[in-house]
Biopython code that builds the backbone (N, CA, C, O; Angstrom):
import numpy as np
from Bio.PDB.StructureBuilder import StructureBuilder

atoms = [
    (1, "MET", "N", (108.714, 94.557, 63.983)),
    (1, "MET", "CA", (108.439, 95.000, 65.319)),
    (1, "MET", "C", (109.421, 94.345, 66.289)),
    (1, "MET", "O", (109.774, 93.175, 66.138)),
    (2, "ASP", "N", (109.850, 95.110, 67.277)),
    (2, "ASP", "CA", (110.741, 94.562, 68.293)),
    (2, "ASP", "C", (109.971, 93.605, 69.189)),
    (2, "ASP", "O", (108.788, 93.791, 69.476)),
    (3, "GLU", "N", (110.690, 92.571, 69.619)),
    (3, "GLU", "CA", (110.094, 91.639, 70.561)),
    (3, "GLU", "C", (109.944, 92.302, 71.917)),
    (3, "GLU", "O", (110.899, 92.900, 72.412)),
    (4, "GLN", "N", (108.790, 92.214, 72.524)),
    (4, "GLN", "CA", (108.577, 92.822, 73.834)),
    (4, "GLN", "C", (109.209, 91.952, 74.905)),
    (4, "GLN", "O", (109.040, 90.733, 74.926)),
    (5, "LYS", "N", (109.939, 92.609, 75.792)),
    (5, "LYS", "CA", (110.537, 91.910, 76.923)),
    (5, "LYS", "C", (109.711, 92.234, 78.155)),
    (5, "LYS", "O", (109.213, 93.352, 78.288)),
    (6, "PRO", "N", (109.557, 91.272, 79.060)),
    (6, "PRO", "CA", (108.803, 91.566, 80.281)),
    (6, "PRO", "C", (109.530, 92.603, 81.127)),
    (6, "PRO", "O", (110.757, 92.593, 81.227)),
    (7, "LEU", "N", (108.754, 93.497, 81.735)),
    (7, "LEU", "CA", (109.344, 94.528, 82.572)),
    (7, "LEU", "C", (109.943, 93.943, 83.841)),
    (7, "LEU", "O", (111.027, 94.339, 84.270)),
    (8, "LEU", "N", (109.237, 93.011, 84.427)),
    (8, "LEU", "CA", (109.685, 92.403, 85.671)),
    (8, "LEU", "C", (109.551, 90.893, 85.589)),
    (8, "LEU", "O", (108.688, 90.371, 84.884)),
    (9, "ASP", "N", (110.399, 90.212, 86.305)),
    (9, "ASP", "CA", (110.261, 88.772, 86.428)),
    (9, "ASP", "C", (109.420, 88.536, 87.673)),
    (9, "ASP", "O", (109.953, 88.463, 88.780)),
    (10, "VAL", "N", (108.121, 88.418, 87.498)),
    (10, "VAL", "CA", (107.186, 88.337, 88.612)),
    (10, "VAL", "C", (106.719, 86.894, 88.773)),
    (10, "VAL", "O", (106.329, 86.239, 87.806)),
    (11, "SER", "N", (106.766, 86.419, 89.998)),
    (11, "SER", "CA", (106.212, 85.104, 90.288)),
    (11, "SER", "C", (105.588, 85.135, 91.673)),
    (11, "SER", "O", (105.987, 85.926, 92.528)),
    (12, "ILE", "N", (104.621, 84.281, 91.883)),
    (12, "ILE", "CA", (103.929, 84.207, 93.165)),
    (12, "ILE", "C", (104.466, 83.005, 93.928)),
    (12, "ILE", "O", (104.579, 81.903, 93.393)),
    (13, "ASP", "N", (104.793, 83.248, 95.197)),
    (13, "ASP", "CA", (105.280, 82.182, 96.071)),
    (13, "ASP", "C", (104.089, 81.381, 96.561)),
    (13, "ASP", "O", (103.343, 81.845, 97.422)),
    (14, "LYS", "N", (103.902, 80.188, 96.026)),
    (14, "LYS", "CA", (102.727, 79.396, 96.378)),
    (14, "LYS", "C", (102.771, 78.880, 97.815)),
    (14, "LYS", "O", (101.782, 78.329, 98.297)),
    (15, "ASN", "N", (103.897, 79.049, 98.505)),
    (15, "ASN", "CA", (104.005, 78.648, 99.907)),
    (15, "ASN", "C", (103.725, 79.814, 100.848)),
    (15, "ASN", "O", (103.852, 79.677, 102.064)),
    (16, "SER", "N", (103.347, 80.956, 100.290)),
    (16, "SER", "CA", (103.081, 82.142, 101.104)),
    (16, "SER", "C", (101.801, 82.832, 100.629)),
    (16, "SER", "O", (101.774, 84.049, 100.445)),
    (17, "LEU", "N", (100.765, 82.059, 100.439)),
    (17, "LEU", "CA", (99.503, 82.595, 99.941)),
    (17, "LEU", "C", (98.567, 82.955, 101.086)),
    (17, "LEU", "O", (98.580, 82.316, 102.138)),
    (18, "TYR", "N", (97.750, 83.990, 100.867)),
    (18, "TYR", "CA", (96.764, 84.441, 101.845)),
    (18, "TYR", "C", (95.453, 84.744, 101.147)),
    (18, "TYR", "O", (95.437, 85.215, 100.010)),
    (19, "ARG", "N", (94.357, 84.471, 101.831)),
    (19, "ARG", "CA", (93.036, 84.897, 101.382)),
    (19, "ARG", "C", (92.706, 86.163, 102.162)),
    (19, "ARG", "O", (92.958, 86.234, 103.365)),
    (20, "GLU", "N", (92.156, 87.143, 101.500)),
    (20, "GLU", "CA", (91.910, 88.444, 102.119)),
    (20, "GLU", "C", (90.430, 88.626, 102.441)),
    (20, "GLU", "O", (89.557, 88.376, 101.611)),
    (21, "GLU", "N", (90.173, 89.072, 103.679)),
    (21, "GLU", "CA", (88.826, 89.452, 104.086)),
    (21, "GLU", "C", (88.878, 90.923, 104.486)),
    (21, "GLU", "O", (89.844, 91.368, 105.105)),
    (22, "THR", "N", (87.848, 91.667, 104.136)),
    (22, "THR", "CA", (87.815, 93.099, 104.417)),
    (22, "THR", "C", (86.641, 93.436, 105.312)),
    (22, "THR", "O", (85.520, 92.974, 105.101)),
    (23, "PHE", "N", (86.926, 94.265, 106.335)),
    (23, "PHE", "CA", (85.913, 94.717, 107.286)),
    (23, "PHE", "C", (85.997, 96.237, 107.361)),
    (23, "PHE", "O", (87.091, 96.787, 107.494)),
    (24, "THR", "N", (84.869, 96.918, 107.280)),
    (24, "THR", "CA", (84.886, 98.377, 107.348)),
    (24, "THR", "C", (83.660, 98.897, 108.079)),
    (24, "THR", "O", (82.606, 98.262, 108.093)),
    (25, "ASP", "N", (83.819, 100.056, 108.680)),
    (25, "ASP", "CA", (82.684, 100.736, 109.292)),
    (25, "ASP", "C", (82.149, 101.820, 108.358)),
    (25, "ASP", "O", (81.230, 102.551, 108.728)),
    (26, "LEU", "N", (82.711, 101.932, 107.153)),
    (26, "LEU", "CA", (82.345, 102.923, 106.146)),
    (26, "LEU", "C", (82.555, 104.348, 106.655)),
    (26, "LEU", "O", (81.957, 105.292, 106.138)),
    (27, "HIS", "N", (83.401, 104.498, 107.664)),
    (27, "HIS", "CA", (83.631, 105.817, 108.242)),
    (27, "HIS", "C", (85.116, 106.062, 108.488)),
    (27, "HIS", "O", (85.732, 106.882, 107.807)),
    (28, "ALA", "N", (85.684, 105.365, 109.444)),
    (28, "ALA", "CA", (87.065, 105.638, 109.851)),
    (28, "ALA", "C", (88.093, 104.878, 109.032)),
    (28, "ALA", "O", (89.190, 105.384, 108.795)),
    (29, "GLY", "N", (87.761, 103.687, 108.602)),
    (29, "GLY", "CA", (88.759, 102.938, 107.868)),
    (29, "GLY", "C", (88.371, 101.493, 107.649)),
    (29, "GLY", "O", (87.210, 101.103, 107.767)),
    (30, "THR", "N", (89.389, 100.714, 107.325)),
    (30, "THR", "CA", (89.213, 99.322, 106.959)),
    (30, "THR", "C", (90.221, 98.466, 107.705)),
    (30, "THR", "O", (91.374, 98.856, 107.891)),
    (31, "VAL", "N", (89.772, 97.303, 108.125)),
    (31, "VAL", "CA", (90.668, 96.293, 108.674)),
    (31, "VAL", "C", (90.634, 95.116, 107.705)),
    (31, "VAL", "O", (89.566, 94.628, 107.336)),
    (32, "LYS", "N", (91.807, 94.674, 107.306)),
    (32, "LYS", "CA", (91.896, 93.513, 106.431)),
    (32, "LYS", "C", (92.522, 92.364, 107.208)),
    (32, "LYS", "O", (93.500, 92.539, 107.936)),
    (33, "ARG", "N", (91.933, 91.187, 107.035)),
    (33, "ARG", "CA", (92.488, 89.972, 107.636)),
    (33, "ARG", "C", (93.000, 89.108, 106.488)),
    (33, "ARG", "O", (92.272, 88.806, 105.542)),
    (34, "PHE", "N", (94.246, 88.724, 106.591)),
    (34, "PHE", "CA", (94.869, 87.865, 105.600)),
    (34, "PHE", "C", (95.010, 86.479, 106.214)),
    (34, "PHE", "O", (95.800, 86.269, 107.134)),
    (35, "ILE", "N", (94.238, 85.547, 105.695)),
    (35, "ILE", "CA", (94.207, 84.189, 106.224)),
    (35, "ILE", "C", (95.157, 83.334, 105.393)),
    (35, "ILE", "O", (95.006, 83.254, 104.173)),
    (36, "PRO", "N", (96.136, 82.690, 106.037)),
    (36, "PRO", "CA", (97.077, 81.871, 105.284)),
    (36, "PRO", "C", (96.378, 80.666, 104.655)),
    (36, "PRO", "O", (95.569, 79.994, 105.296)),
    (37, "ILE", "N", (96.703, 80.411, 103.406)),
    (37, "ILE", "CA", (96.126, 79.272, 102.696)),
    (37, "ILE", "C", (97.222, 78.511, 101.962)),
    (37, "ILE", "O", (98.324, 79.013, 101.737)),
    (38, "LYS", "N", (96.876, 77.282, 101.599)),
    (38, "LYS", "CA", (97.757, 76.446, 100.788)),
    (38, "LYS", "C", (97.419, 76.692, 99.315)),
    (38, "LYS", "O", (96.418, 77.337, 99.004)),
    (39, "ALA", "N", (98.239, 76.188, 98.433)),
    (39, "ALA", "CA", (98.045, 76.395, 96.999)),
    (39, "ALA", "C", (96.718, 75.818, 96.503)),
    (39, "ALA", "O", (96.208, 76.256, 95.471)),
    (40, "ASP", "N", (96.154, 74.847, 97.215)),
    (40, "ASP", "CA", (94.863, 74.282, 96.805)),
    (40, "ASP", "C", (93.674, 75.091, 97.329)),
    (40, "ASP", "O", (92.522, 74.750, 97.059)),
    (41, "GLY", "N", (93.957, 76.171, 98.084)),
    (41, "GLY", "CA", (92.905, 77.044, 98.595)),
    (41, "GLY", "C", (92.453, 76.713, 100.003)),
    (41, "GLY", "O", (91.686, 77.470, 100.598)),
    (42, "SER", "N", (92.913, 75.598, 100.546)),
    (42, "SER", "CA", (92.532, 75.252, 101.910)),
    (42, "SER", "C", (93.356, 76.068, 102.905)),
    (42, "SER", "O", (94.468, 76.498, 102.600)),
    (43, "GLU", "N", (92.794, 76.275, 104.102)),
    (43, "GLU", "CA", (93.498, 77.065, 105.110)),
    (43, "GLU", "C", (94.758, 76.347, 105.564)),
    (43, "GLU", "O", (94.789, 75.122, 105.679)),
    (44, "ASP", "N", (95.802, 77.138, 105.820)),
    (44, "ASP", "CA", (97.083, 76.621, 106.293)),
    (44, "ASP", "C", (97.176, 76.896, 107.791)),
    (44, "ASP", "O", (97.542, 77.998, 108.201)),
    (45, "ALA", "N", (96.845, 75.898, 108.606)),
    (45, "ALA", "CA", (96.806, 76.062, 110.062)),
    (45, "ALA", "C", (98.191, 76.233, 110.676)),
    (45, "ALA", "O", (98.298, 76.571, 111.855)),
    (46, "SER", "N", (99.241, 76.011, 109.913)),
    (46, "SER", "CA", (100.596, 76.155, 110.461)),
    (46, "SER", "C", (101.043, 77.617, 110.523)),
    (46, "SER", "O", (102.073, 77.929, 111.121)),
    (47, "ARG", "N", (100.268, 78.509, 109.907)),
    (47, "ARG", "CA", (100.594, 79.940, 109.938)),
    (47, "ARG", "C", (99.420, 80.709, 110.534)),
    (47, "ARG", "O", (98.281, 80.243, 110.505)),
    (48, "THR", "N", (99.709, 81.892, 111.074)),
    (48, "THR", "CA", (98.648, 82.694, 111.704)),
    (48, "THR", "C", (98.170, 83.792, 110.758)),
    (48, "THR", "O", (98.884, 84.212, 109.847)),
    (49, "ALA", "N", (96.950, 84.240, 111.001)),
    (49, "ALA", "CA", (96.381, 85.331, 110.207)),
    (49, "ALA", "C", (97.133, 86.625, 110.497)),
    (49, "ALA", "O", (97.696, 86.809, 111.576)),
    (50, "VAL", "N", (97.129, 87.511, 109.513)),
    (50, "VAL", "CA", (97.781, 88.817, 109.614)),
    (50, "VAL", "C", (96.707, 89.882, 109.415)),
    (50, "VAL", "O", (95.827, 89.734, 108.567)),
    (51, "TYR", "N", (96.785, 90.961, 110.205)),
    (51, "TYR", "CA", (95.804, 92.038, 110.117)),
    (51, "TYR", "C", (96.476, 93.336, 109.676)),
    (51, "TYR", "O", (97.591, 93.649, 110.092)),
    (52, "MET", "N", (95.775, 94.081, 108.827)),
    (52, "MET", "CA", (96.278, 95.365, 108.334)),
    (52, "MET", "C", (95.160, 96.398, 108.437)),
    (52, "MET", "O", (94.004, 96.114, 108.124)),
    (53, "GLY", "N", (95.525, 97.603, 108.881)),
    (53, "GLY", "CA", (94.571, 98.699, 108.938)),
    (53, "GLY", "C", (94.814, 99.655, 107.792)),
    (53, "GLY", "O", (95.957, 99.883, 107.397)),
    (54, "GLN", "N", (93.750, 100.212, 107.260)),
    (54, "GLN", "CA", (93.848, 101.184, 106.176)),
    (54, "GLN", "C", (92.865, 102.317, 106.413)),
    (54, "GLN", "O", (91.729, 102.104, 106.836)),
    (55, "THR", "N", (93.333, 103.529, 106.128)),
    (55, "THR", "CA", (92.471, 104.697, 106.188)),
    (55, "THR", "C", (93.078, 105.743, 105.263)),
    (55, "THR", "O", (94.037, 105.453, 104.548)),
    (56, "GLN", "N", (92.543, 106.926, 105.268)),
    (56, "GLN", "CA", (93.151, 108.014, 104.510)),
    (56, "GLN", "C", (92.972, 109.311, 105.276)),
    (56, "GLN", "O", (92.000, 109.503, 106.006)),
    (57, "ILE", "N", (93.944, 110.197, 105.085)),
    (57, "ILE", "CA", (93.855, 111.523, 105.690)),
    (57, "ILE", "C", (93.920, 112.537, 104.560)),
    (57, "ILE", "O", (94.485, 112.272, 103.499)),
    (58, "MET", "N", (93.342, 113.684, 104.800)),
    (58, "MET", "CA", (93.372, 114.738, 103.788)),
    (58, "MET", "C", (94.659, 115.533, 103.942)),
    (58, "MET", "O", (95.052, 115.898, 105.050)),
    (59, "SER", "N", (95.306, 115.794, 102.817)),
    (59, "SER", "CA", (96.511, 116.615, 102.797)),
    (59, "SER", "C", (96.294, 117.733, 101.788)),
    (59, "SER", "O", (95.263, 117.777, 101.116)),
    (60, "GLY", "N", (97.248, 118.620, 101.682)),
    (60, "GLY", "CA", (97.156, 119.707, 100.717)),
    (60, "GLY", "C", (97.057, 119.202, 99.292)),
    (60, "GLY", "O", (96.516, 119.883, 98.421)),
    (61, "GLY", "N", (97.578, 118.011, 99.056)),
    (61, "GLY", "CA", (97.541, 117.430, 97.720)),
    (61, "GLY", "C", (96.395, 116.473, 97.514)),
    (61, "GLY", "O", (96.329, 115.797, 96.488)),
    (62, "GLY", "N", (95.480, 116.400, 98.482)),
    (62, "GLY", "CA", (94.343, 115.495, 98.371)),
    (62, "GLY", "C", (94.454, 114.351, 99.369)),
    (62, "GLY", "O", (95.285, 114.397, 100.277)),
    (63, "PRO", "N", (93.619, 113.323, 99.207)),
    (63, "PRO", "CA", (93.627, 112.219, 100.164)),
    (63, "PRO", "C", (94.944, 111.450, 100.121)),
    (63, "PRO", "O", (95.477, 111.169, 99.048)),
    (64, "LEU", "N", (95.453, 111.118, 101.290)),
    (64, "LEU", "CA", (96.705, 110.390, 101.420)),
    (64, "LEU", "C", (96.404, 109.047, 102.080)),
    (64, "LEU", "O", (95.949, 109.012, 103.223)),
    (65, "PRO", "N", (96.653, 107.936, 101.372)),
    (65, "PRO", "CA", (96.350, 106.630, 101.963)),
    (65, "PRO", "C", (97.346, 106.286, 103.066)),
    (65, "PRO", "O", (98.545, 106.534, 102.936)),
    (66, "ILE", "N", (96.841, 105.721, 104.137)),
    (66, "ILE", "CA", (97.650, 105.281, 105.269)),
    (66, "ILE", "C", (97.342, 103.812, 105.494)),
    (66, "ILE", "O", (96.177, 103.419, 105.554)),
    (67, "GLN", "N", (98.377, 103.008, 105.619)),
    (67, "GLN", "CA", (98.146, 101.622, 105.993)),
    (67, "GLN", "C", (99.190, 101.195, 107.003)),
    (67, "GLN", "O", (100.311, 101.703, 107.010)),
    (68, "CYS", "N", (98.812, 100.258, 107.853)),
    (68, "CYS", "CA", (99.703, 99.810, 108.917)),
    (68, "CYS", "C", (99.346, 98.385, 109.312)),
    (68, "CYS", "O", (98.197, 97.957, 109.201)),
    (69, "MET", "N", (100.343, 97.674, 109.769)),
    (69, "MET", "CA", (100.114, 96.333, 110.288)),
    (69, "MET", "C", (99.508, 96.472, 111.681)),
    (69, "MET", "O", (99.855, 97.387, 112.428)),
    (70, "LEU", "N", (98.619, 95.575, 112.018)),
    (70, "LEU", "CA", (97.965, 95.587, 113.317)),
    (70, "LEU", "C", (98.406, 94.347, 114.093)),
    (70, "LEU", "O", (98.247, 93.217, 113.632)),
    (71, "GLU", "N", (98.959, 94.584, 115.270)),
    (71, "GLU", "CA", (99.351, 93.474, 116.138)),
    (71, "GLU", "C", (98.087, 92.921, 116.774)),
    (71, "GLU", "O", (97.556, 93.507, 117.718)),
    (72, "ALA", "N", (97.597, 91.782, 116.258)),
    (72, "ALA", "CA", (96.335, 91.244, 116.743)),
    (72, "ALA", "C", (96.243, 89.758, 116.436)),
    (72, "ALA", "O", (96.844, 89.254, 115.487)),
    (73, "ASN", "N", (95.473, 89.080, 117.268)),
    (73, "ASN", "CA", (95.196, 87.658, 117.063)),
    (73, "ASN", "C", (93.734, 87.405, 116.725)),
    (73, "ASN", "O", (93.331, 86.263, 116.503)),
    (74, "SER", "N", (92.939, 88.476, 116.686)),
    (74, "SER", "CA", (91.522, 88.346, 116.345)),
    (74, "SER", "C", (91.055, 89.661, 115.731)),
    (74, "SER", "O", (91.739, 90.680, 115.822)),
    (75, "LEU", "N", (89.895, 89.625, 115.111)),
    (75, "LEU", "CA", (89.335, 90.838, 114.529)),
    (75, "LEU", "C", (89.069, 91.872, 115.617)),
    (75, "LEU", "O", (89.323, 93.060, 115.417)),
    (76, "ASP", "N", (88.561, 91.430, 116.765)),
    (76, "ASP", "CA", (88.283, 92.352, 117.860)),
    (76, "ASP", "C", (89.571, 93.055, 118.317)),
    (76, "ASP", "O", (89.568, 94.266, 118.538)),
    (77, "GLU", "N", (90.655, 92.308, 118.458)),
    (77, "GLU", "CA", (91.943, 92.905, 118.840)),
    (77, "GLU", "C", (92.438, 93.870, 117.762)),
    (77, "GLU", "O", (93.010, 94.913, 118.078)),
    (78, "ALA", "N", (92.220, 93.526, 116.488)),
    (78, "ALA", "CA", (92.653, 94.391, 115.387)),
    (78, "ALA", "C", (91.896, 95.719, 115.413)),
    (78, "ALA", "O", (92.484, 96.779, 115.199)),
    (79, "ILE", "N", (90.592, 95.656, 115.676)),
    (79, "ILE", "CA", (89.781, 96.871, 115.753)),
    (79, "ILE", "C", (90.253, 97.742, 116.915)),
    (79, "ILE", "O", (90.320, 98.965, 116.795)),
    (80, "THR", "N", (90.575, 97.111, 118.030)),
    (80, "THR", "CA", (91.063, 97.847, 119.198)),
    (80, "THR", "C", (92.429, 98.475, 118.914)),
    (80, "THR", "O", (92.698, 99.592, 119.356)),
    (81, "ALA", "N", (93.287, 97.770, 118.185)),
    (81, "ALA", "CA", (94.643, 98.256, 117.882)),
    (81, "ALA", "C", (94.659, 99.318, 116.783)),
    (81, "ALA", "O", (95.642, 100.046, 116.643)),
    (82, "PHE", "N", (93.594, 99.411, 116.013)),
    (82, "PHE", "CA", (93.540, 100.283, 114.835)),
    (82, "PHE", "C", (93.908, 101.748, 115.121)),
    (82, "PHE", "O", (94.798, 102.273, 114.451)),
    (83, "PRO", "N", (93.271, 102.429, 116.080)),
    (83, "PRO", "CA", (93.559, 103.863, 116.266)),
    (83, "PRO", "C", (95.029, 104.154, 116.581)),
    (83, "PRO", "O", (95.624, 105.052, 115.986)),
    (84, "ALA", "N", (95.608, 103.407, 117.504)),
    (84, "ALA", "CA", (97.006, 103.653, 117.882)),
    (84, "ALA", "C", (97.949, 103.354, 116.724)),
    (84, "ALA", "O", (98.909, 104.091, 116.498)),
    (85, "ALA", "N", (97.680, 102.278, 115.991)),
    (85, "ALA", "CA", (98.546, 101.914, 114.866)),
    (85, "ALA", "C", (98.481, 102.959, 113.752)),
    (85, "ALA", "O", (99.506, 103.298, 113.161)),
    (86, "VAL", "N", (97.287, 103.468, 113.465)),
    (86, "VAL", "CA", (97.138, 104.497, 112.437)),
    (86, "VAL", "C", (97.841, 105.781, 112.873)),
    (86, "VAL", "O", (98.544, 106.407, 112.079)),
    (87, "ASN", "N", (97.651, 106.175, 114.138)),
    (87, "ASN", "CA", (98.325, 107.379, 114.637)),
    (87, "ASN", "C", (99.837, 107.245, 114.541)),
    (87, "ASN", "O", (100.521, 108.195, 114.162)),
    (88, "LYS", "N", (100.359, 106.083, 114.879)),
    (88, "LYS", "CA", (101.803, 105.847, 114.780)),
    (88, "LYS", "C", (102.269, 105.938, 113.327)),
    (88, "LYS", "O", (103.310, 106.531, 113.046)),
    (89, "ALA", "N", (101.507, 105.356, 112.410)),
    (89, "ALA", "CA", (101.859, 105.409, 110.991)),
    (89, "ALA", "C", (101.864, 106.845, 110.476)),
    (89, "ALA", "O", (102.742, 107.220, 109.699)),
    (90, "VAL", "N", (100.892, 107.649, 110.900)),
    (90, "VAL", "CA", (100.834, 109.054, 110.482)),
    (90, "VAL", "C", (102.023, 109.818, 111.053)),
    (90, "VAL", "O", (102.639, 110.617, 110.349)),
    (91, "GLU", "N", (102.352, 109.580, 112.327)),
    (91, "GLU", "CA", (103.509, 110.245, 112.942)),
    (91, "GLU", "C", (104.795, 109.895, 112.194)),
    (91, "GLU", "O", (105.626, 110.769, 111.946)),
    (92, "GLU", "N", (104.963, 108.623, 111.833)),
    (92, "GLU", "CA", (106.149, 108.203, 111.088)),
    (92, "GLU", "C", (106.192, 108.857, 109.714)),
    (92, "GLU", "O", (107.262, 109.240, 109.240)),
    (93, "LEU", "N", (105.037, 108.988, 109.074)),
    (93, "LEU", "CA", (104.956, 109.638, 107.772)),
    (93, "LEU", "C", (105.349, 111.105, 107.881)),
    (93, "LEU", "O", (106.075, 111.617, 107.029)),
    (94, "ILE", "N", (104.876, 111.785, 108.922)),
    (94, "ILE", "CA", (105.211, 113.195, 109.131)),
    (94, "ILE", "C", (106.704, 113.351, 109.394)),
    (94, "ILE", "O", (107.335, 114.260, 108.855)),
    (95, "GLU", "N", (107.276, 112.473, 110.217)),
    (95, "GLU", "CA", (108.714, 112.537, 110.507)),
    (95, "GLU", "C", (109.541, 112.298, 109.245)),
    (95, "GLU", "O", (110.563, 112.954, 109.040)),
    (96, "GLU", "N", (109.107, 111.369, 108.405)),
    (96, "GLU", "CA", (109.812, 111.107, 107.154)),
    (96, "GLU", "C", (109.745, 112.323, 106.226)),
    (96, "GLU", "O", (110.733, 112.659, 105.574)),
    (97, "ALA", "N", (108.595, 112.975, 106.166)),
    (97, "ALA", "CA", (108.458, 114.177, 105.334)),
    (97, "ALA", "C", (109.350, 115.290, 105.851)),
    (97, "ALA", "O", (109.964, 116.012, 105.066)),
    (98, "LYS", "N", (109.425, 115.435, 107.171)),
    (98, "LYS", "CA", (110.303, 116.456, 107.752)),
    (98, "LYS", "C", (111.761, 116.150, 107.445)),
    (98, "LYS", "O", (112.543, 117.060, 107.166)),
    (99, "ARG", "N", (112.130, 114.880, 107.494)),
    (99, "ARG", "CA", (113.510, 114.484, 107.175)),
    (99, "ARG", "C", (113.843, 114.828, 105.727)),
    (99, "ARG", "O", (114.923, 115.344, 105.441)),
    (100, "TYR", "N", (112.921, 114.543, 104.820)),
    (100, "TYR", "CA", (113.144, 114.898, 103.410)),
    (100, "TYR", "C", (113.291, 116.405, 103.242)),
    (100, "TYR", "O", (114.126, 116.863, 102.462)),
    (101, "GLN", "N", (112.488, 117.179, 103.965)),
    (101, "GLN", "CA", (112.584, 118.638, 103.895)),
    (101, "GLN", "C", (113.938, 119.120, 104.405)),
    (101, "GLN", "O", (114.557, 119.998, 103.804)),
    (102, "ARG", "N", (114.397, 118.540, 105.520)),
    (102, "ARG", "CA", (115.703, 118.926, 106.063)),
    (102, "ARG", "C", (116.820, 118.590, 105.083)),
    (102, "ARG", "O", (117.734, 119.389, 104.882)),
    (103, "GLU", "N", (116.746, 117.411, 104.476)),
    (103, "GLU", "CA", (117.769, 117.008, 103.506)),
    (103, "GLU", "C", (117.778, 117.943, 102.305)),
    (103, "GLU", "O", (118.841, 118.335, 101.825)),
    (104, "ALA", "N", (116.605, 118.294, 101.827)),
    (104, "ALA", "CA", (116.522, 119.194, 100.672)),
    (104, "ALA", "C", (117.051, 120.577, 101.031)),
    (104, "ALA", "O", (117.711, 121.216, 100.211)),
    (105, "ALA", "N", (116.771, 121.047, 102.242)),
    (105, "ALA", "CA", (117.224, 122.374, 102.666)),
    (105, "ALA", "C", (118.724, 122.407, 102.914)),
    (105, "ALA", "O", (119.339, 123.470, 102.829)),
    (106, "SER", "N", (119.323, 121.254, 103.221)),
    (106, "SER", "CA", (120.757, 121.230, 103.540)),
    (106, "SER", "C", (121.643, 121.125, 102.300)),
    (106, "SER", "O", (122.865, 121.235, 102.403)),
    (107, "ARG", "N", (121.058, 120.921, 101.166)),
    (107, "ARG", "CA", (121.855, 120.849, 99.934)),
    (107, "ARG", "C", (122.303, 122.250, 99.549)),
    (107, "ARG", "O", (121.504, 123.184, 99.483)),
    (108, "ILE", "N", (123.590, 122.370, 99.298)),
    (108, "ILE", "CA", (124.156, 123.669, 98.933)),
    (108, "ILE", "C", (124.759, 123.546, 97.537)),
    (108, "ILE", "O", (125.575, 122.663, 97.273)),
    (109, "VAL", "N", (124.347, 124.437, 96.661)),
    (109, "VAL", "CA", (124.920, 124.478, 95.324)),
    (109, "VAL", "C", (126.041, 125.510, 95.339)),
    (109, "VAL", "O", (125.818, 126.666, 95.698)),
    (110, "VAL", "N", (127.254, 125.092, 94.948)),
    (110, "VAL", "CA", (128.413, 125.976, 94.952)),
    (110, "VAL", "C", (128.420, 126.792, 93.662)),
    (110, "VAL", "O", (128.344, 126.216, 92.577)),
    (111, "PRO", "N", (128.511, 128.140, 93.757)),
    (111, "PRO", "CA", (128.534, 128.978, 92.556)),
    (111, "PRO", "C", (129.686, 128.583, 91.634)),
    (111, "PRO", "O", (130.776, 128.237, 92.088)),
    (112, "GLY", "N", (129.420, 128.642, 90.346)),
    (112, "GLY", "CA", (130.450, 128.322, 89.361)),
    (112, "GLY", "C", (130.500, 126.849, 89.015)),
    (112, "GLY", "O", (131.203, 126.458, 88.083)),
    (113, "GLN", "N", (129.774, 126.029, 89.741)),
    (113, "GLN", "CA", (129.792, 124.599, 89.446)),
    (113, "GLN", "C", (128.468, 124.124, 88.850)),
    (113, "GLN", "O", (128.212, 122.924, 88.755)),
    (114, "GLN", "N", (127.628, 125.089, 88.450)),
    (114, "GLN", "CA", (126.343, 124.706, 87.867)),
    (114, "GLN", "C", (126.538, 123.902, 86.592)),
    (114, "GLN", "O", (125.752, 123.003, 86.291)),
    (115, "ASP", "N", (127.609, 124.232, 85.827)),
    (115, "ASP", "CA", (127.848, 123.496, 84.589)),
    (115, "ASP", "C", (128.176, 122.027, 84.868)),
    (115, "ASP", "O", (127.863, 121.152, 84.062)),
    (116, "GLN", "N", (128.802, 121.767, 86.003)),
    (116, "GLN", "CA", (129.164, 120.408, 86.362)),
    (116, "GLN", "C", (128.026, 119.693, 87.084)),
    (116, "GLN", "O", (128.058, 118.479, 87.284)),
    (117, "LYS", "N", (127.035, 120.468, 87.465)),
    (117, "LYS", "CA", (125.851, 119.953, 88.131)),
    (117, "LYS", "C", (126.215, 119.123, 89.368)),
    (117, "LYS", "O", (125.718, 118.013, 89.558)),
    (118, "LYS", "N", (127.084, 119.682, 90.192)),
    (118, "LYS", "CA", (127.465, 119.024, 91.423)),
    (118, "LYS", "C", (126.725, 119.665, 92.590)),
    (118, "LYS", "O", (126.555, 120.883, 92.652)),
    (119, "ILE", "N", (126.311, 118.848, 93.470)),
    (119, "ILE", "CA", (125.661, 119.323, 94.691)),
    (119, "ILE", "C", (126.499, 118.840, 95.854)),
    (119, "ILE", "O", (126.871, 117.668, 95.924)),
    (120, "ILE", "N", (126.796, 119.759, 96.772)),
    (120, "ILE", "CA", (127.569, 119.405, 97.950)),
    (120, "ILE", "C", (126.611, 119.208, 99.091)),
    (120, "ILE", "O", (125.741, 120.045, 99.330)),
    (121, "PHE", "N", (126.760, 118.113, 99.798)),
    (121, "PHE", "CA", (125.882, 117.812, 100.946)),
    (121, "PHE", "C", (126.564, 118.202, 102.217)),
    (121, "PHE", "O", (125.999, 118.033, 103.298)),
]
sb = StructureBuilder()
sb.init_structure("model")
sb.init_model(0)
sb.init_chain("A")
sb.init_seg("    ")
for serial, (resi, resn, name, xyz) in enumerate(atoms, 1):
    if name == "N":
        sb.init_residue(resn, " ", resi, " ")
    sb.init_atom(name, np.array(xyz, "f"), 0.0, 1.0, " ", f" {name:<3s}", serial, name[0])
structure = sb.get_structure()
């Protein structure tokens, strides 16, 4: 049998650890608070907590997960920032999809070069 090689060289940065807390209304979405901690599990007061919003929207292909960073210093601020941040993330996602569509539509295949499989942009 061949020796298995690891797919990735994965390591965790013990100087950048966070404990995760999850808050949800079971309706619109989830706010996660990432509390900085030290390798021994104690809180790291030298760094600030980070907040992330998560929700999903329905698309033609089914539910599409949306997540975004929330500019906040407290859970209350994160909840207040949630709607605008999610809307911005969705707008950016739509713009990116439109850009991909434009790029795909702008590709021109030159007749007679199918054997060479060249695409001219």
